[in-house]
C-alpha positions in Angstrom: -4.7 -21.9 -3.6 -1.2 -20.7 -5.3 0.4 -20.6 -1.7 -0.4 -24.3 -0.9 0.5 -25.0 -4.5 3.9 -23.2 -4.0 3.8 -25.1 -0.7 3.6 -28.3 -1.6 6.4 -28.1 -4.5 8.7 -26.6 -2.2 8.2 -30.0 0.1 8.3 -32.2 -3.2 11.8 -30.6 -4.5 13.1 -30.7 -0.7 12.8 -34.6 -0.6 15.6 -36.5 -2.0 13.8 -39.0 -3.6 11.5 -36.5 -5.8 15.0 -34.7 -7.3 16.5 -37.9 -7.9 13.2 -39.2 -9.7 13.1 -35.9 -11.7 16.6 -36.4 -12.5 16.2 -40.3 -13.8 12.8 -39.0 -15.3 15.0 -36.9 -18.2 17.6 -39.1 -18.3 15.0 -42.1 -19.4 12.5 -40.1 -21.5 15.1 -38.2 -23.2 16.0 -41.6 -24.5 12.9 -42.7 -25.3 11.7 -39.4 -27.1 15.4 -39.8 -29.6 14.6 -43.9 -30.0 10.8 -42.6 -31.3 12.2 -39.2 -33.0 14.4 -41.8 -35.2 12.3 -44.7 -35.6 14.4 -46.7 -34.1 12.4 -47.9 -30.8 14.8 -51.0 -30.4 17.4 -48.8 -29.6 15.7 -48.1 -26.2 17.0 -50.9 -24.5 20.7 -50.8 -24.7 20.4 -46.9 -24.0 17.9 -47.3 -21.0 20.5 -50.1 -19.5 23.3 -47.7 -20.2 21.1 -44.8 -18.2 20.8 -47.2 -15.3 24.5 -48.8 -15.2 25.6 -45.1 -15.0 23.1 -44.5 -12.2 24.3 -47.2 -10.1 28.2 -45.8 -10.4 26.8 -42.9 -9.3 27.9 -41.3 -5.8 28.1 -38.1 -4.3 30.7 -35.5 -5.0 31.4 -31.8 -6.2 30.6 -31.1 -10.1 34.3 -31.5 -11.1 34.3 -34.8 -8.9 31.6 -36.2 -10.9 32.8 -35.1 -13.8 36.2 -36.9 -13.4 34.4 -40.2 -12.1 32.1 -39.7 -15.0 35.4 -40.5 -17.4 36.5 -43.1 -15.2 33.3 -44.6 -15.6 32.8 -44.5 -19.1 36.5 -46.2 -19.8 35.8 -49.2 -17.7 32.3 -49.6 -19.5 33.8 -49.0 -22.9 36.4 -51.3 -21.9 34.2 -53.8 -20.4 31.4 -53.7 -23.1 34.4 -54.3 -25.4 35.4 -57.4 -24.2 32.5 -58.5 -23.8 31.9 -58.2 -27.7 34.9 -59.8 -28.3 34.5 -62.9 -25.9 30.8 -63.5 -26.5 30.9 -66.5 -29.2 33.5 -68.1 -27.1 32.0 -69.7 -24.1 35.2 -70.7 -22.3 37.1 -67.6 -22.9 34.1 -65.3 -21.9 33.3 -67.3 -18.6 36.5 -67.3 -17.6 36.9 -63.2 -18.3 33.6 -63.0 -16.4 35.0 -64.8 -13.4 38.1 -63.0 -13.3 36.8 -59.7 -13.7 34.0 -60.1 -11.3 36.6 -61.5 -8.7 39.0 -58.1 -9.4 36.3 -55.9 -9.4 34.9 -56.8 -6.2 38.6 -57.0 -4.6 38.8 -53.1 -6.1 35.6 -52.3 -3.9 37.4 -52.9 -1.0 39.3 -50.0 -1.4 36.5 -47.4 -0.9 33.0 -47.0 -1.4 33.6 -45.1 -4.8 35.3 -48.1 -6.5 33.1 -50.8 -5.2 29.8 -48.4 -6.5 32.1 -48.2 -9.9 33.4 -51.7 -10.1 29.6 -53.2 -9.3 28.0 -51.1 -12.1 30.7 -52.1 -14.6 30.1 -56.1 -13.8 26.1 -54.7 -14.4 27.2 -53.3 -17.5 29.2 -56.3 -18.6 25.9 -58.5 -18.4 23.8 -55.9 -19.8 26.1 -56.3 -23.2 25.4 -59.6 -23.1 21.8 -59.5 -22.5 21.8 -57.2 -25.5 23.8 -59.7 -27.6 21.8 -62.5 -26.9 18.9 -60.8 -27.6 20.5 -60.1 -31.4 21.3 -63.8 -31.3 24.5 -62.8 -31.4 24.5 -60.8 -34.8 25.0 -57.4 -34.7 25.0 -54.8 -37.4 28.0 -53.3 -36.5 30.8 -54.4 -34.3 30.9 -51.2 -32.1 27.0 -50.4 -32.3 26.4 -52.2 -29.0 29.1 -50.7 -26.8 28.3 -47.5 -28.7 24.4 -47.5 -27.6 25.5 -48.6 -24.1 28.2 -46.0 -23.3 26.0 -43.5 -25.2 23.0 -44.3 -22.3 25.4 -43.7 -19.4 27.3 -40.4 -20.8 23.8 -39.1 -21.3 22.7 -39.7 -17.5 26.4 -38.8 -16.3 26.2 -35.6 -17.8 22.7 -35.0 -17.1 24.1 -35.8 -13.2 27.5 -33.3 -13.4 24.7 -30.5 -15.0 22.9 -31.2 -11.8 25.4 -31.4 -9.4 26.6 -28.2 -10.5 23.2 -26.3 -10.7 22.5 -27.8 -6.9 25.4 -28.6 -5.7 24.7 -27.5 -1.7 21.4 -29.9 -2.1 22.7 -33.2 -1.3 24.4 -31.5 1.9 21.0 -30.1 3.0 19.4 -33.1 2.8 21.8 -35.0 5.0 22.0 -33.0 7.3 18.1 -33.0 7.4 18.8 -36.9 7.7 21.4 -36.6 10.6 18.8 -33.9 12.6 15.8 -36.0 12.1 17.5 -39.5 13.4 18.8 -37.1 16.4 15.5 -36.0 17.3 14.3 -40.0 17.3 16.9 -40.5 19.1 16.2 -37.7 22.3 12.7 -39.0 22.2 13.5 -42.7 22.8 15.7 -41.2 25.9 12.9 -39.3 26.7 11.3 -42.6 27.1 13.9 -44.1 30.0 12.9 -41.1 32.4 9.2 -42.4 33.3 9.3 -43.1 36.7 7.4 -46.4 36.4 8.1 -48.8 38.8 9.5 -52.3 37.3 9.6 -50.7 33.6 12.1 -52.6 31.3 15.0 -50.8 31.1 16.6 -53.4 29.0 14.0 -53.5 26.0 14.1 -49.4 26.2 18.0 -49.4 26.0 18.0 -51.7 23.1 15.8 -49.8 21.1 18.1 -46.6 22.0 21.1 -48.6 20.7 19.4 -49.7 17.4 18.5 -46.0 16.8 22.2 -45.0 17.7 23.4 -46.9 14.9 20.7 -45.1 12.4 22.2 -41.8 13.8 25.8 -42.7 13.4 25.2 -43.9 9.8 23.6 -40.5 9.0 26.3 -38.6 10.6 28.7 -40.8 8.4 26.8 -39.6 5.5 26.7 -36.2 5.8 30.4 -36.2 6.7 31.4 -37.5 3.5 29.1 -35.3 1.7 30.4 -32.1 3.3 33.7 -33.5 2.8 33.3 -33.7 -0.9 32.7 -30.2 -0.9 35.7 -29.4 1.4 38.0 -30.8 -0.7 38.0 -28.1 -2.8 40.6 -24.7 -2.7 37.1 -23.0 -1.8 34.6 -24.4 0.0 32.4 -21.7 0.2 30.9 -19.8 3.4 27.6 -22.1 2.8 29.8 -25.2 3.3 30.9 -23.5 6.6 27.5 -22.9 7.3 27.0 -26.4 7.3 30.0 -27.5 8.6 29.2 -25.7 12.1 25.4 -27.1 11.7 27.5 -31.0 11.6 29.7 -30.0 14.7 26.1 -29.1 16.5 25.2 -32.3 15.7 27.7 -34.0 16.7 28.2 -32.3 19.8 24.1 -32.9 21.0 24.9 -36.5 19.6 27.3 -36.8 22.6 25.3 -34.9 25.2 21.8 -36.5 24.1 23.6 -40.3 24.3 25.6 -39.4 28.0 23.7 -40.9 31.2 24.4 -39.5 34.8 22.9 -42.1 36.7 20.7 -45.6 36.6 17.3 -44.6 35.4 15.7 -47.2 37.2 17.4 -45.8 40.5 16.4 -42.3 40.1 12.9 -43.5 38.9 12.0 -45.3 42.3 13.8 -42.6 44.5 11.2 -39.7 42.7 8.5 -41.6 41.9 6.0 -39.5 44.3 7.9 -36.4 42.7 7.7 -34.6 39.2 11.4 -33.7 38.6 11.5 -37.2 36.3 8.6 -36.0 34.4 9.7 -32.4 33.8 12.9 -34.3 32.4 11.4 -36.3 29.9 9.1 -33.3 29.3 12.3 -30.9 28.0 13.9 -33.8 26.7 11.0 -35.1 24.5 10.5 -31.0 23.1 14.3 -31.1 22.6 13.7 -34.2 20.4 10.9 -32.4 18.3 13.2 -29.2 18.1 15.9 -31.5 16.2 13.2 -32.8 13.6 11.8 -29.1 13.3 15.3 -28.1 12.7 15.8 -31.0 10.2 12.7 -29.8 8.0 14.2 -26.5 7.9 17.4 -27.5 6.7 15.8 -29.6 4.2 12.9 -26.5 3.0 15.8 -23.9 3.2 13.6 -22.1 5.5 14.7 -20.3 9.0 14.9 -22.2 12.2 14.1 -20.4 15.1 14.2 -22.1 18.5 12.8 -19.9 21.1 14.4 -22.2 24.1 12.2 -24.0 26.3 12.7 -21.4 29.1 9.6 -22.1 31.0 10.1 -25.9 30.8 13.8 -25.2 32.1 12.5 -23.3 34.8 10.4 -25.8 35.9 12.6 -28.5 36.1 14.8 -26.1 38.3 11.9 -25.6 40.7 11.3 -29.2 41.2 15.2 -29.7 42.0 14.8 -26.7 44.2 12.1 -28.1 46.1 13.7 -31.8 46.3 17.0 -30.1 47.8 14.6 -28.2 50.3 13.6 -31.7 51.4 17.1 -32.3 52.9 16.4 -35.9 52.5 20.0 -37.8 53.3 19.3 -40.2 51.0 18.4 -38.1 48.0 21.8 -35.9 47.8 23.8 -38.0 46.0 21.2 -38.6 43.3 20.1 -35.1 43.3 23.4 -34.0 42.1 23.1 -36.2 39.2 20.3 -35.4 38.2 21.3 -31.7 38.7 24.9 -32.7 35.9 21.3 -34.1 33.7 19.7 -30.6 34.1 23.1 -29.1 33.4 23.5 -31.3 30.4 19.6 -30.4 29.3 20.6 -26.5 29.4 23.6 -26.9 27.1 21.5 -29.1 24.7 18.8 -26.0 24.6 21.8 -23.5 23.9 23.2 -25.6 21.6 19.8 -25.9 19.6 18.9 -22.1 19.9 22.8 -21.5 18.2 21.3 -23.6 15.2 19.0 -20.6 14.4 22.4 -19.1 13.6 25.4 -20.7 13.1 27.2 -18.1 10.8 27.3 -16.3 14.2 29.3 -19.2 16.0 33.5 -19.0 16.3 35.1 -21.1 14.3 35.9 -24.5 15.7 39.6 -24.6 17.5 40.1 -28.0 14.4 37.2 -27.9 11.9 39.3 -31.2 10.0 37.6 -34.2 8.9 39.3 -37.4 8.5 38.9 -38.5 5.1 39.0 -42.4 4.9 39.5 -42.4 1.1 42.9 -43.2 -0.4 44.9 -40.2 -0.7 47.6 -41.9 -3.2 47.9 -44.8 -5.5 50.0 -46.4 -2.8 47.5 -46.4 -0.4 45.1 -47.3 -2.6 47.2 -50.7 -3.3 48.2 -51.0 0.5 44.5 -51.3 1.2 44.0 -53.5 -2.0 46.9 -55.9 -0.7 45.2 -56.2 2.6 42.1 -57.8 0.9 44.3 -60.2 -1.0 43.7 -62.6 1.7 40.9 -65.7 2.5 40.6 -63.9 5.9 39.4 -60.6 4.2 35.3 -60.4 4.1 36.0 -58.4 0.8 38.0 -61.7 -0.4 35.5 -64.0 0.5 32.7 -62.2 -1.2 34.7 -61.7 -4.4 35.3 -65.5 -4.4 31.9 -66.5 -3.7 30.7 -64.1 -6.4 32.9 -65.0 -9.0 32.4 -68.9 -8.6 28.6 -68.2 -8.3 28.9 -66.5 -11.7 30.8 -69.1 -13.1 28.0 -71.8 -12.2 25.0 -69.4 -13.5 26.8 -69.3 -17.1 27.4 -73.1 -16.8 23.4 -73.4 -16.1 22.2 -71.3 -18.7 23.6 -73.0 -21.4 22.5 -76.5 -19.5 19.3 -75.3 -19.1 18.4 -73.2 -22.1 20.7 -70.9 -24.1 17.7 -68.6 -25.1 17.3 -65.6 -22.6 19.6 -67.0 -19.8 22.0 -64.3 -19.2 19.0 -63.1 -16.8 20.3 -65.7 -14.2 24.1 -64.0 -14.1 22.2 -60.6 -13.7 20.0 -62.0 -10.9 23.1 -63.8 -9.3 25.2 -60.6 -9.6 22.4 -58.7 -7.5 21.4 -61.1 -4.9 24.7 -62.5 -3.7 25.3 -60.1 -0.8 28.6 -60.1 1.2 26.4 -61.5 4.2 24.4 -64.6 4.3 21.3 -62.4 6.1 21.5 -60.1 3.4 21.5 -62.5 0.6 18.5 -64.0 2.4 16.5 -61.2 2.5 17.4 -60.0 -1.1 16.8 -63.5 -2.6 12.8 -63.1 -1.3 12.6 -59.5 -2.0 14.1 -60.8 -5.8 11.9 -63.2 -6.6 8.4 -62.0 -5.2 9.5 -58.5 -6.7 9.9 -60.3 -10.2 6.5 -62.4 -9.7 4.2 -58.8 -9.1 6.3 -57.3 -11.8 5.9 -60.0 -14.4 2.3 -59.9 -13.5 1.9 -55.9 -14.1 3.4 -56.5 -17.2 1.3 -58.8 -18.6 -1.7 -56.6 -17.7 -0.2 -53.5 -19.1 0.7 -55.0 -22.3 -3.0 -56.4 -22.5 -4.8 -53.3 -21.7 -2.7 -50.9 -23.0 -1.6 -52.4 -26.6 -0.2 -48.6 -27.6 3.4 -48.7 -28.0 3.4 -45.1 -27.2 1.6 -45.4 -23.5 3.4 -48.6 -22.9 6.5 -46.4 -23.7 5.5 -43.9 -20.8 4.8 -46.8 -18.6 8.5 -47.9 -19.0 9.9 -44.5 -18.4 7.8 -44.1 -15.0 8.7 -47.6 -14.1 12.3 -46.8 -14.2 11.7 -43.8 -12.1 10.2 -45.9 -9.7 13.0 -48.4 -9.5 15.4 -45.4 -8.6 13.7 -44.0 -6.2 12.8 -47.4 -4.6 16.2 -49.5 -4.9 17.6 -48.5 -1.3 15.0 -48.8 1.0 12.4 -50.8 -0.9 14.2 -53.2 -3.0 10.9 -55.3 -3.7 9.2 -52.3 -5.2 12.2 -51.7 -7.1 12.2 -55.4 -8.4 8.9 -55.1 -9.7 9.8 -51.5 -11.4 12.6 -52.9 -12.8 10.8 -56.3 -14.2 7.7 -53.5 -15.7 10.7 -51.9 -17.4 12.3 -55.2 -19.3 9.3 -56.3 -20.2 7.6 -53.4 -21.7 10.9 -52.0 -23.9 11.2 -55.6 -24.9 7.5 -55.4 -25.8 8.2 -52.4 -27.7 10.6 -54.5 -30.5 9.6 -58.0 -30.1 7.1 -60.2 -28.0 6.9 -59.3 -24.4 4.8 -62.3 -23.4 7.6 -64.5 -24.5 9.9 -63.0 -22.0 7.3 -63.7 -19.1 8.3 -67.1 -18.3 11.8 -67.2 -18.7 12.6 -64.1 -16.9 10.8 -65.5 -13.4 12.6 -69.2 -14.3 15.6 -67.3 -14.8 15.4 -64.9 -11.8 14.1 -68.4 -9.3 17.6 -70.0 -10.7 19.7 -66.9 -10.3 18.5 -66.3 -6.4 19.0 -70.3 -6.1 22.5 -70.4 -7.4 23.3 -66.8 -5.2 21.8 -68.4 -2.3 23.6 -71.5 -2.7 26.9 -69.9 -3.2 27.0 -67.4 0.2 26.0 -70.6 2.4 28.5 -73.4 1.4 31.5 -70.9 0.0 33.9 -69.7 2.8 30.8 -68.4 4.4 30.7 -65.0 6.8 28.4 -66.4 9.4 28.2 -63.7 11.8 28.4 -65.5 15.1 31.9 -66.6 14.0 32.9 -62.7 14.0 31.0 -61.7 16.8 33.8 -62.0 19.7 36.0 -59.2 16.9 33.0 -56.9 16.7 32.4 -57.1 20.4 36.5 -56.7 21.0 36.7 -53.4 18.6 33.9 -52.3 20.7 35.8 -52.4 23.8 39.1 -50.8 22.4 37.3 -48.3 21.2 35.1 -47.3 24.1 38.8 -47.9 26.2 40.1 -45.3 23.8 37.5 -42.6 23.7 38.0 -42.6 27.8 41.6 -41.7 27.1 40.7 -38.9 25.1 38.2 -37.5 27.7 40.7 -37.7 30.8 43.2 -35.8 28.6 41.1 -33.2 28.0 40.1 -33.0 31.7 43.7 -32.2 31.9 44.0 -29.9 29.1 41.1 -28.2 28.7 37.9 -28.8 26.3 39.0 -28.5 22.7 37.3 -30.5 19.7 40.0 -31.7 18.0 40.2 -34.4 15.3 42.0 -36.8 17.8 38.8 -36.6 20.2 36.3 -36.6 17.6 37.8 -39.1 16.1 37.6 -41.6 19.4 34.4 -40.4 19.9 33.2 -41.5 16.6 35.0 -44.5 16.6 33.4 -45.6 19.6 29.9 -44.9 18.1 30.5 -46.5 14.9 31.9 -49.5 16.9 28.3 -49.6 18.6 26.7 -49.3 15.4 28.3 -52.2 14.1 27.5 -54.0 17.0 24.0 -53.6 16.4 23.9 -54.3 12.5 26.1 -57.7 13.3 23.6 -58.8 15.9 20.4 -57.7 13.3 22.3 -59.7 10.6 22.7 -63.1 12.7 18.5 -63.0 13.3 18.4 -63.8 9.8 20.6 -67.1 9.6 20.3 -70.0 10.3 19.1 -71.4 14.2 22.7 -73.0 14.8 24.7 -69.6 13.9 22.8 -67.3 15.9 22.5 -69.2 19.5 25.1 -66.3 20.8 22.5 -63.6 19.2 20.7 -63.4 22.6 23.9 -62.7 24.6 25.2 -60.4 21.9 21.8 -58.5 22.5 22.9 -58.1 26.1 26.1 -57.1 25.6 25.0 -54.6 23.3 22.8 -53.1 25.9 25.5 -53.1 28.5 28.5 -51.5 26.1 25.9 -49.0 24.9 25.2 -48.0 28.6 29.1 -48.2 29.4 29.1 -45.5 26.2 26.8 -43.6 27.4 28.4 -43.4 30.6 31.4 -42.1 28.8 29.3 -39.5 26.5 28.6 -38.3 30.0 31.7 -37.7 31.2 33.0 -36.0 27.5 30.1 -33.6 27.8 31.2 -32.1 30.6 34.9 -31.8 29.8 36.7 -28.7 31.5 40.1 -27.9 33.2 40.0 -28.7 36.7 42.0 -27.3 39.3 44.7 -29.8 41.1 42.5 -31.9 44.1 43.4 -34.2 45.8 40.8 -36.9 44.3 43.1 -36.6 41.0 45.3 -39.4 41.7 42.1 -41.7 42.5 40.6 -40.5 39.1 43.7 -41.1 37.4 44.1 -44.7 38.5 40.3 -45.5 37.8 41.1 -44.3 34.6 43.9 -46.3 34.0 42.4 -49.5 35.3 38.9 -49.1 33.3 41.1 -48.5 29.9 43.2 -51.3 30.6 40.6 -53.6 32.0 38.6 -53.3 29.0 41.3 -53.4 26.6 42.6 -56.7 28.4 39.0 -58.4 27.7 39.3 -56.8 24.3 42.2 -59.1 23.7 41.0 -62.1 25.0 37.7 -61.6 22.7 40.3 -61.1 19.5 42.5 -63.9 20.6 39.6 -66.1 22.1 41.2 -66.9 25.5 39.4 -67.3 28.6 38.9 -63.9 30.4 38.8 -63.6 34.2 34.9 -63.5 34.9 36.0 -61.7 38.8 38.3 -59.2 39.6 38.8 -58.1 42.8 39.7 -54.7 42.1 36.9 -53.5 39.9 34.6 -54.4 43.1 37.2 -52.8 45.9 37.8 -49.4 43.3 34.2 -48.7 42.5 33.5 -48.6 46.1 36.6 -46.4 46.8 35.2 -44.1 43.6 31.8 -43.8 45.2 33.1 -42.6 48.6 31.9 -39.1 47.6 33.6 -36.0 50.4 30.9 -33.4 50.9 33.4 -30.5 50.2 34.0 -31.9 46.9 33.8 -29.3 44.1 30.9 -30.4 41.5 33.9 -31.0 38.7 35.5 -33.3 40.7 32.4 -35.2 41.7 30.7 -35.6 38.2 34.2 -36.8 37.1 34.2 -39.4 40.1 30.7 -40.4 39.7 31.0 -41.1 36.3 33.7 -43.0 36.6 32.3 -45.1 39.2 29.1 -45.9 36.8 31.5 -47.1 34.2 33.7 -49.5 36.8 30.2 -51.1 38.1 30.1 -52.4 34.2 32.9 -54.1 34.1 31.8 -57.3 36.3 28.9 -57.4 33.9 31.2 -57.5 30.8 33.3 -60.0 32.0 30.2 -62.6 33.1 28.7 -61.9 29.7 32.0 -62.7 27.4 33.0 -65.5 30.1 29.2 -67.0 28.5 29.9 -66.2 25.3 33.6 -68.0 25.6 31.0 -70.9 27.5 33.7 -70.4 30.2 32.7 -72.1 33.7 31.8 -69.3 36.0 34.5 -69.7 38.5 35.8 -66.3 40.3 39.4 -65.9 39.7 41.4 -63.0 41.5 43.8 -60.9 40.1 
């Protein structure tokens, strides 16, 4: 019984949301307890709002970094609260200050994620201050009371977060790496489904699912890198951080090998339909996916990971390959070499997973530098800010849109009903997102969550009139809000509405808040929806060309880095890892753009189908590039080297040319005879060629075969007549 309870508590403690919830619970319950102790329950609203604003401004860092960020955040909060206090009696000055602040803060958010979090939270605190002043009818006992209460709540949560970070500094790293290996496991298991030897299998559908899962893997890798980087920025990163860094590099290597392809799967399934070799590959890859997910759980639970390699599964795969070789079927010869390369890749994956059992035993990487994308100086920060000071910038457009929407909301609240009207501004601020699709989704979630929250609030204050019990419900609802605010926004909105209703019921009539809150939410969402539709809208279809262009350009740079390493030897230095990560980031960005397009009005998503076909093609291209990168090694001089160099140069130049055509919206050649001739030349493989050069040539031929379909899709996207053109 005791052991079971300990295991349950251990699993709960390993969950990110549970530990986050504990921290929020301590902050909110501490604020509530203080108000009850002082018999000043009216203070709970600004204290709660201050805690919420500080939590929204929070970003991951070492405790020293968090302390510095907290001081900056409190300074911004104080300046904002005092400014609102001063301007509140003067509507024209207030709306002007609010609009300019919204525009400037949103632009500042373009410098980096930390700046964006603080800027957003500062705007939220400004409206919280106005809500508090409005609730008191603009009259307060002291000029400093409202700002001090908000800042006190923010300081209390911020101090708690700093102490928590100092006590459990490695927990975010563990949780981030656990997510990485969990997503990698999902990717490997999806990849295994491609090896089913089924005739007429819908490869495109499975590749599309794989590309979308790849986006989740890339997101998890990027988040883990930032968290590890925050710990490495100190002079002494520590042995634990170095251990997690090695696990991160293992994850990167697994990702490259997992995303690699060595031959079209439908051709392999057709050729080996009556053999078990495809099933052997599928089973081994699926087991490796499960092992990745087990590793993720072990990291999260801080338990040892013992991967005893699938030696029997590997031996069975080798036996199947040997049996097929003994058949001496000439038609299988080339395909068997591709399956052998695949088997070698799976064997390396086995070794990588086994090494994760004891990463400390691994030799240090040649280059363990991580690229820090945050500004390193004031000059660099100002340069980023300057780049966003243009109507072509998406950040500028969102800043202008938000400032106008808030001004419109302020005008509406004075025109319709000045009492409790500042919830219109708060709703607009939360709902108005940079893209139409995200705003549309948030709009529906906000309204439905508010409606459910108001009904629950009405039920709770009716069924449980005891103020102390309502206080407990308010604290629990606040915890639920923070736990769900990222991935379950409807539930988070429901919880936040409960907090508002229950807290206001402590100091006044909560029933009187229900209808104004609902009406204000609807009005705020309508303003946000109209703003994102009419004010410099960022339709995803209009920037699709740029996203596709970036995808091809990044793939071109990745190919160049790979081929250079075949000359100089394998080394995972920063330039190579950066090129690889940029290629995967571009692939993930394309997947996200297309997903957002599906939520836009019909006219603006007319190219979505072509875009998804392009995503399948580009991810296939990236898979062939990853296959080339996974087998990097120094090759001896060979007569085929000149052909390989010429092929790589042609592929890179073609990808760059198509990317430039997309970027500048110029017609692209639908047909280039060089692609066909070069692919045929690469497919002529002498029997005496060594396996290293053979693999390079096969991968280059597969990549070359992707150029013609890419040209066709781009031409279709540009609405070109498909007339053959020869270079």
